[in-house]
C-alpha positions in Angstrom: -10.6 18.1 19.2 -8.5 21.0 17.7 -6.2 19.0 15.9 -9.1 16.9 14.6 -10.7 19.8 13.1 -7.4 21.2 11.7 -6.9 17.5 10.2 -10.4 17.5 8.6 -10.0 21.1 7.3 -6.5 20.8 6.0 -7.2 17.2 4.4 -10.6 19.0 2.5 -8.3 21.8 1.3 -5.5 19.5 0.0 -7.9 17.0 -1.6 -9.7 20.1 -3.3 -6.5 21.5 -4.5 -5.4 17.8 -5.9 -8.6 17.2 -7.5 -8.7 20.5 -9.3 -5.5 19.5 -11.1 -7.0 15.8 -11.7 -4.5 14.1 -9.6 -5.3 10.4 -9.4 -6.0 9.4 -5.7 -6.5 12.8 -4.5 -8.9 11.4 -1.7 -5.9 9.4 -0.4 -3.0 11.8 -0.9 -4.7 14.9 0.7 -5.1 13.1 4.1 -1.7 11.5 3.9 -0.2 15.0 3.5 -2.2 16.7 6.0 -1.5 13.9 8.5 2.2 14.2 8.0 2.1 17.9 8.3 0.5 17.7 11.9 2.1 14.5 13.1 5.5 15.9 12.3 4.7 19.0 14.4 3.6 17.1 17.4 -0.1 17.3 16.6 -1.1 13.8 16.4 -4.7 12.7 15.9 -5.4 9.1 17.1 -7.2 6.9 14.5 -9.1 4.3 16.4 -7.9 0.8 15.4 -11.5 -0.4 14.4 -12.2 2.5 12.2 -8.7 1.9 10.4 -9.5 -1.9 9.8 -13.0 -1.0 8.7 -11.5 1.3 6.0 -9.3 -1.5 4.9 -12.2 -3.8 4.6 -14.1 -1.4 2.5 -11.1 -0.7 0.2 -10.8 -4.8 -0.1 -14.3 -4.9 -1.1 -13.6 -2.1 -3.7 -10.6 -4.1 -5.0 -12.9 -7.3 -5.2 -15.3 -5.5 -7.7 -12.1 -5.3 -10.1 -11.0 -8.8 -9.8 -12.9 -11.4 -11.9 -12.1 -15.2 -10.9 -11.2 -15.6 -14.5 -8.1 -13.8 -14.0 -6.7 -16.9 -12.3 -6.8 -18.7 -15.6 -4.9 -15.8 -17.3 -2.3 -16.1 -14.2 -1.9 -19.9 -15.1 -1.6 -19.3 -18.8 1.0 -16.6 -18.4 2.9 -17.7 -15.3 6.4 -16.8 -16.6 5.6 -13.1 -17.0 3.7 -13.0 -13.5 6.5 -14.6 -11.7 9.3 -12.5 -13.3 7.1 -9.0 -12.5 6.6 -10.4 -8.9 10.0 -11.6 -8.2 11.9 -8.9 -9.8 10.7 -6.4 -7.2 11.3 -8.7 -4.3 14.7 -9.5 -5.4 15.4 -5.8 -5.8 14.3 -4.8 -2.3 16.1 -7.8 -0.8 19.3 -6.5 -2.6 18.8 -2.8 -1.3 18.2 -4.0 2.2 21.5 -6.0 2.0 23.2 -3.0 1.0 21.6 -0.9 3.8 22.7 -3.8 6.4 26.2 -4.1 4.9 26.8 -0.3 5.3 25.3 0.1 8.9 22.6 2.3 7.7 20.1 0.0 9.4 20.8 -3.0 11.6 20.4 -6.6 10.2 17.0 -7.8 9.6 15.5 -4.4 10.2 17.0 -3.3 6.9 15.5 -6.3 5.1 12.0 -5.7 6.6 12.2 -2.0 6.0 12.3 -2.4 2.3 10.3 -5.5 1.9 7.6 -4.8 -0.7 4.4 -5.9 1.2 1.6 -4.0 3.1 3.4 -1.5 5.3 1.3 -2.3 8.5 1.8 -6.2 7.9 5.3 -5.8 7.4 6.1 -3.7 10.5 4.0 -6.1 12.8 5.7 -9.2 11.2 9.2 -7.7 11.6 8.9 -7.4 15.4 8.4 -11.2 15.6 11.6 -11.7 13.8 14.0 -9.6 15.8 13.8 -6.4 14.1 13.4 -2.8 15.2 9.7 -2.0 14.7 9.9 1.7 14.8 12.6 1.9 12.2 10.7 -0.6 10.2 7.7 1.5 10.6 9.4 4.5 9.4 11.1 2.9 6.3 7.7 1.3 5.2 5.5 4.2 5.6 8.0 6.6 4.3 8.1 4.5 1.3 4.3 4.2 0.8 3.9 7.9 1.1 6.6 8.6 -1.5 5.3 5.8 -3.8 1.6 7.0 -3.6 2.8 10.5 -4.4 5.0 9.5 -7.4 2.5 7.1 -8.8 -0.2 9.5 -8.6 1.9 12.1 -10.4 3.0 9.6 -13.1 -0.6 8.7 -13.7 -1.5 12.1 -13.9 1.2 13.2 -16.3 0.7 9.9 -18.5 -3.1 10.7 -18.9 -2.8 14.3 -19.1 -3.4 14.2 -22.7 -6.1 11.7 -22.5 -8.4 13.7 -20.4 -6.8 13.2 -17.0 -7.6 10.9 -14.2 -11.0 8.9 -13.8 -13.1 11.0 -11.2 -15.7 9.7 -8.8 -19.1 11.0 -9.6 -22.6 11.0 -8.1 -21.4 11.5 -4.6 -25.1 11.1 -3.2 -26.7 9.3 -5.9 -29.6 7.0 -4.8 -28.0 3.5 -4.6 -30.1 0.1 -3.9 -30.0 -0.2 0.1 -29.8 -4.2 0.1 -26.7 -4.4 -1.9 -25.1 -1.7 0.3 -26.3 -3.6 3.5 -24.7 -6.8 2.0 -21.5 -5.0 1.2 -21.1 -3.6 4.7 -21.9 -7.1 6.3 -19.1 -8.6 3.9 -16.7 -5.8 5.0 -17.5 -6.2 8.9 -17.6 -10.0 8.8 -14.5 -10.2 6.6 -12.4 -8.0 8.7 -13.7 -9.8 11.8 -12.7 -13.0 10.2 -9.3 -11.8 9.3 -8.4 -10.5 12.7 -9.9 -13.7 14.5 -7.8 -16.0 12.3 -4.8 -13.8 12.4 -4.3 -13.6 8.7 -1.7 -11.2 7.9 -3.5 -8.3 6.2 -6.7 -10.1 6.8 -9.0 -7.2 7.2 -8.3 -6.2 3.6 -7.6 -9.8 2.2 -10.5 -11.6 3.5 -13.2 -9.2 2.2 -11.4 -8.8 -1.2 -11.2 -12.6 -1.9 -14.6 -13.4 -0.4 -16.3 -10.6 -2.2 -14.7 -11.7 -5.4 -16.1 -15.0 -5.3 -19.5 -14.1 -4.1 -19.8 -11.4 -6.8 -18.5 -13.7 -9.7 -20.8 -16.3 -8.4 -23.9 -14.0 -8.6 -24.7 -14.3 -5.0 -24.2 -10.6 -4.2 -23.3 -7.3 -5.8 -20.9 -5.0 -3.9 -21.9 -1.3 -3.6 -20.2 1.2 -1.9 -21.5 4.8 -1.7 -18.9 7.2 -3.0 -19.1 9.2 -0.1 -18.3 6.2 2.1 -15.3 5.0 -0.1 -13.9 8.5 0.3 -14.0 8.4 4.0 -12.2 5.0 3.9 -9.5 6.7 1.7 -9.1 9.4 4.0 -8.9 7.3 7.0 -6.2 5.2 5.4 -4.4 8.4 4.5 -4.5 9.6 8.1 -3.2 6.1 9.2 -0.3 6.2 7.1 0.4 10.2 7.7 0.2 9.8 11.7 3.2 7.5 11.8 5.6 10.5 11.1 5.6 11.7 14.8 8.8 13.6 15.9 10.0 10.9 18.0 10.0 8.5 15.1 11.4 11.2 12.8 14.2 12.0 15.3 14.9 8.1 15.8 15.0 7.8 12.1 17.2 10.8 11.2 20.6 9.2 11.2 19.2 6.5 8.7 17.2 8.9 6.5 19.6 9.5 3.7 20.1 5.9 3.2 16.4 5.1 3.5 15.6 7.7 1.1 18.2 6.5 -1.4 16.9 2.9 -1.2 13.3 4.1 -1.8 14.4 6.0 -4.8 16.5 3.4 -6.2 13.3 0.8 -5.7 10.9 3.0 -7.5 13.6 3.4 -10.4 14.1 -0.3 -10.6 10.2 -0.6 -10.5 10.1 1.5 -13.6 12.6 -0.5 -15.3 11.0 -3.7 -14.6 7.7 -2.0 -15.9 9.5 -1.2 -18.9 10.4 -4.8 -19.3 6.9 -5.9 -19.2 5.8 -3.3 -21.7 8.7 -4.2 -24.1 8.7 -7.8 -24.0 4.9 -8.8 -23.0 3.0 -5.7 -24.6 1.7 -4.5 -21.2 0.3 -0.9 -21.4 3.1 1.3 -19.9 1.0 2.8 -17.1 -0.5 -0.4 -16.0 3.0 -2.0 -15.9 4.3 0.8 -13.8 1.4 0.5 -11.2 1.7 -3.3 -11.3 5.6 -3.2 -10.5 5.2 -0.2 -8.1 6.6 -1.1 -4.5 3.9 0.5 -2.5 1.1 -1.0 -0.4 -1.3 -3.1 -2.1 -4.1 -0.9 -0.9 -2.6 2.4 -1.9 -1.9 1.1 -5.3 -5.2 -0.1 -5.6 -6.9 3.3 -4.9 -4.4 5.0 -7.4 -5.2 2.1 -10.0 -8.9 2.5 -9.5 -8.8 6.4 -10.2 -6.5 5.7 -13.2 -7.3 4.3 -16.9 -5.2 1.0 -16.3 -6.1 -2.6 -16.4 -6.9 -2.8 -12.5 -7.1 -6.6 -12.6 -3.6 -7.1 -13.8 -2.3 -4.5 -11.5 -3.9 -5.8 -8.4 -2.8 -9.6 -9.4 0.5 -8.4 -9.4 0.4 -6.5 -6.3 -1.4 -9.3 -4.3 0.8 -12.1 -5.8 4.0 -10.2 -4.5 2.3 -9.6 -1.2 1.4 -13.4 -0.8 4.9 -14.2 -1.9 6.6 -12.0 0.8 4.1 -13.3 3.5 5.2 -16.8 2.7 9.0 -16.4 2.2 9.6 -13.1 3.8 10.6 -14.2 7.2 13.1 -16.9 5.8 14.6 -14.5 3.0 14.9 -11.7 5.5 16.9 -14.1 7.9 19.1 -15.6 5.3 19.9 -12.3 3.8 20.9 -10.5 7.0 22.9 -13.5 8.2 24.9 -13.7 4.8 25.5 -9.6 5.2 26.0 -9.3 8.8 25.7 -12.5 10.7 22.0 -12.4 12.0 20.8 -9.0 13.1 24.0 -7.4 13.1 26.1 -5.4 15.6 24.4 -2.0 15.4 21.1 -1.9 17.1 18.7 1.0 17.7 18.1 2.1 21.0 15.1 3.9 20.9 11.7 3.0 22.6 9.9 0.1 21.1 
C-alpha cells in the first residue's frame, strides 16, 4: 500500500513538472519514470492484468478516432512510400539484432526479438514461443520503449516550442453525453475480451481500434472518452512499462546493457534518417515523419502523436502497418537471421529465471 501511494504521488509530481514545460505525453512519461524509479529500487507495485488490458483498449478506442477508413485508399494509392517507411525500420532492426547476436551480446533469436519494432508486450510473449529468452527480450523491448517515448516527446517539444508547444488536454471534468461514453466503454470491454478470446496478438489494443474505426466511420456510434479516464489509461500503461525494470531483471541484463543501449540509439538514429527521407522525397512534415518511423510501441507513439501537432492518421498507419508486418513475418525473419548469424539460437544462453 505504501509503495502504491508513493507511486501515485511521484507520478503526479512528475506529470505536473512535465506539463509545466509543455512536454507531449506527460501523462505517460511521468508514470513511466516514477515506476522505473520504484521498481529498480525493489519497490514494485503490481498492475492487475485486467486493468492493464483495459487501458490498452481505451487507447485503442482513442486511436480509432484518429483513423478514418478513407485512409486505406491513400495507402493503396501511395503504397511504395508506405512500404518503404514500414520496411526500412524493420530491416534496420533485423540488421542490428544480427550484430548483437554475431558479437555475443545477446543469444541468437533473443537478439532479434529484443530489437523487433512491435508492441513490446506482444513481442515479449511471442519471443518465448520461438526459443528466445523472454526476460532479456522484455528488458530490451521495454527499455527501447522508454527511451523512444522520452526522446520522441523531447523532439516533439523542441520542434513545436516556437509554435505554442504541445497540444494539451482541456476540460477534464466537462459534461459529456452519457450514452456515447457507455457505448465507448462497451466497445473497449468487448473488444479487449474478443482480442483475448481469439488470441489475437495485441488484440486488446487492435480489436477496439479497428472496430471503433469502422463503427465511427459508418455513423453507428461516436467514441467519447472522458479526459480524466484517458489520463488514467495513460498512467496505467506507463506503470506497466516502468514496473518491468526490477532489480533482478536489471542484474540479469547488466552484461548486455551497453550493446542493447547502442542498438537502441542506432535504431532511433536510423529512424530519424528514414524520417528525413520521407520528408525530403515525399514531402511529409518532419515531425510527422519522425513519429511515423519511430521504433517505439504503437500505443506509446499514439499517445505522443495525439498530444502533438502532427498528422496522427499517417503516423498510426505507418506504426500499425509495421506492427502487422512484424506479426506476420517476424517469427520467420527472426529464425532465418539468427540461423544465418549463429546457426539457430546460438551457443550463448541466458541462465537466469524464466
